[in-house]
C-alpha positions in Angstrom: -10.0 16.3 -1.8 -7.2 14.2 -3.2 -5.3 14.5 -6.5 -5.6 11.2 -8.3 -3.4 10.1 -11.3 -5.3 7.6 -13.4 -3.0 5.5 -15.7 -5.4 3.6 -17.9 -5.2 2.9 -21.7 -8.9 2.1 -22.2 -10.4 5.5 -23.0 -13.9 4.5 -21.9 -12.7 3.3 -18.5 -10.4 6.3 -18.1 -13.2 8.7 -18.8 -15.7 6.8 -16.7 -13.5 6.6 -13.7 -12.4 10.2 -14.0 -16.0 11.4 -14.2 -16.9 9.3 -11.1 -14.0 10.6 -9.0 -14.5 14.3 -10.1 -18.1 14.1 -9.1 -16.9 13.0 -5.6 -14.6 16.0 -5.4 -11.2 14.6 -6.5 -8.9 16.3 -8.9 -8.0 13.7 -11.6 -5.3 13.6 -14.3 -5.6 10.8 -16.9 -2.7 9.1 -18.7 -3.1 6.6 -21.5 0.4 5.1 -21.4 3.0 4.2 -18.8 5.4 6.8 -20.0 2.7 9.5 -19.9 1.8 8.5 -16.4 5.4 8.6 -15.2 5.8 12.1 -16.7 2.6 13.2 -15.0 4.1 12.1 -11.7 6.4 15.1 -12.0 4.0 17.7 -13.4 0.7 16.7 -11.6 2.2 15.6 -8.3 -0.7 13.3 -7.3 -1.6 12.1 -3.8 -2.5 8.7 -5.2 -2.1 6.6 -8.3 -4.7 4.3 -9.9 -2.7 2.1 -12.2 -3.9 -0.3 -14.8 -1.7 -3.4 -15.1 -2.1 -3.8 -18.9 -0.7 -0.8 -20.7 0.4 -0.5 -24.4 3.9 0.7 -24.0 5.1 -1.0 -20.7 3.6 -3.1 -18.1 1.9 -1.7 -15.0 4.4 -3.7 -13.0 7.3 -1.8 -14.4 5.5 1.5 -13.9 4.8 0.6 -10.3 8.5 -0.4 -9.7 9.7 2.9 -11.2 7.4 4.9 -9.1 8.4 3.0 -6.0 12.1 3.6 -6.8 11.7 7.3 -5.9 8.3 7.8 -4.1 6.2 6.0 -1.5 2.9 7.4 -2.8 -0.2 5.2 -2.5 -0.7 3.0 -5.5 -3.9 1.0 -6.3 -3.9 -1.4 -9.1 -6.8 -1.7 -11.6 -7.2 -5.3 -12.8 -9.8 -7.1 -14.9 -9.5 -10.3 -12.8 -9.2 -10.5 -9.0 -7.9 -14.1 -9.0 -5.2 -13.6 -11.6 -1.5 -14.1 -11.0 -1.1 -10.5 -12.1 -2.5 -9.4 -8.8 0.2 -11.1 -6.9 2.9 -9.7 -9.2 1.5 -6.2 -8.8 1.5 -6.5 -5.1 5.0 -7.8 -5.1 6.0 -4.8 -7.3 4.8 -2.5 -4.6 1.1 -1.7 -5.0 -0.9 -1.1 -1.8 -4.2 -2.5 -2.9 -6.1 -3.5 -6.0 -9.6 -3.0 -7.5 -11.3 -5.3 -10.0 -12.8 -3.6 -13.0 -15.5 -2.5 -13.4 -15.9 -1.0 -9.9 -18.7 1.0 -8.5 -18.0 4.6 -7.4 -18.6 3.6 -3.8 -15.9 0.9 -4.0 -13.4 3.3 -5.6 -14.1 6.0 -3.0 -13.8 3.6 -0.1 -10.4 2.1 -1.3 -9.0 5.6 -2.0 -10.0 6.9 1.4 -8.6 3.8 3.1 -5.2 3.9 1.3 -4.8 7.6 2.0 -5.5 7.1 5.7 -2.6 4.6 5.8 -0.4 7.4 4.6 -1.7 9.9 7.1 0.0 10.6 10.5 -1.7 9.5 13.6 -3.0 6.2 12.3 -0.4 3.9 13.8 -2.1 0.9 15.3 -4.1 0.0 18.5 -4.5 2.8 20.9 -1.7 5.0 19.6 -2.1 7.6 22.3 -0.8 5.0 24.8 2.4 4.4 22.9 5.7 6.1 22.9 6.0 8.4 19.8 9.5 7.2 19.1 10.4 3.5 19.9 13.5 1.4 19.5 13.2 -2.3 18.7 16.6 -3.8 18.2 18.1 -2.1 15.1 14.8 -0.4 14.2 13.7 3.1 15.4 10.0 3.8 14.8 8.7 7.4 14.9 4.9 7.0 15.0 4.0 10.7 14.8 6.5 11.5 12.1 5.8 8.2 10.1 9.6 7.5 10.0 11.3 4.2 10.3 15.1 3.8 10.5 17.4 0.8 10.5 20.9 1.4 11.9 20.1 5.1 11.8 19.2 5.1 8.0 15.7 6.0 7.1 13.8 3.2 5.3 11.5 4.1 2.3 8.2 2.3 3.3 5.1 2.4 1.1 1.9 3.4 3.0 0.7 -0.2 3.5 4.1 -1.3 4.7 4.3 1.6 7.1 0.9 0.9 8.6 1.4 -2.8 8.9 4.7 -2.2 10.7 3.1 0.3 13.0 0.2 -1.9 13.7 2.2 -5.1 14.5 4.9 -3.2 16.5 2.3 -1.6 18.7 1.8 -4.9 20.6 5.0 -6.9 20.3 4.4 -10.6 20.6 0.7 -10.5 19.9 -0.4 -12.7 17.0 -2.7 -11.3 14.4 -4.5 -13.3 11.8 -4.5 -12.3 8.1 -8.2 -11.4 8.5 -7.5 -9.1 11.4 -4.8 -7.3 9.5 -7.0 -6.9 6.5 -9.7 -5.3 8.6 -7.4 -3.0 10.6 -4.6 -2.2 8.1 -6.4 -2.4 4.7 -9.9 -1.7 6.1 -11.3 -4.6 4.1 -14.4 -6.5 5.2 -14.7 -10.3 5.4 -14.2 -10.8 1.7 -10.7 -9.3 1.8 -7.8 -10.9 -0.1 -5.1 -12.5 2.2 -2.6 -12.0 -0.7 -2.5 -8.3 0.2 -1.1 -9.2 3.7 1.4 -11.8 2.5 2.8 -9.6 -0.3 3.1 -6.7 2.0 4.9 -8.8 4.6 7.3 -10.0 2.0 8.1 -6.5 0.9 8.5 -5.2 4.4 10.8 -8.0 5.4 13.2 -7.1 2.5 13.5 -3.7 4.1 13.6 -4.3 7.8 15.2 -7.8 8.2 18.8 -8.8 7.9 17.6 -12.2 6.6 14.2 -12.7 5.1 14.6 -16.5 5.7 15.0 -16.0 9.4 13.0 -12.8 10.2 13.6 -11.2 13.5 10.8 -8.6 13.4 8.0 -9.7 11.2 7.5 -13.3 12.3 5.2 -15.9 10.9 3.2 -18.0 13.3 2.2 -21.0 11.2 -1.5 -21.7 11.1 -2.3 -18.4 12.8 -0.8 -15.3 11.2 2.0 -12.8 12.0 3.5 -11.1 15.0 6.2 -8.5 15.7 9.4 -9.5 17.5 11.9 -9.6 19.0 10.1 -11.1 22.0 
């Protein structure tokens, strides 16, 4: 199973989540502070990070940004309130998903499996077998099998959710997908999924693939409907 780094200052939560995940076969390393978590990134080398937003020494946002500066490992935020502005800030900082505490073991396991699948090769959108393994769209080159995206020949560091969103949209250029469709296919969320996941991921992705985020060429908004991939 996966190696999970849990950065959570609440000892009861940390121990409870660690026990739940270990019972499901995961290897878990706990860290009570942001700095301890960042240090464990080097020593433990996790497959995924569960990150509390409220830490005693530094904010979870800062920890998330520091991880994203060097690694595109899956990050799931742990938050006490799902409707809080902190969720939006965390997603904008680079988190792939979030879980509201307390969460059942089934929810934790489902989110972990889903976010790890986004980082796995061979999960690149509708009917990937019918697509070219390497495609060129304007200035972008997309290698679906290698999970590599380049712009002007330079590799782009994309987080798992950013990668899967781009692969999914670019598989059918011009087709419009609603936020709900993207939540179901990219995030594997059911009907109660949070559209903020999609909007925040689109915003981050545009900063990496577009020349101008105000006039996007590739990740286009269709007002009242959702998003599509261009150029058409």
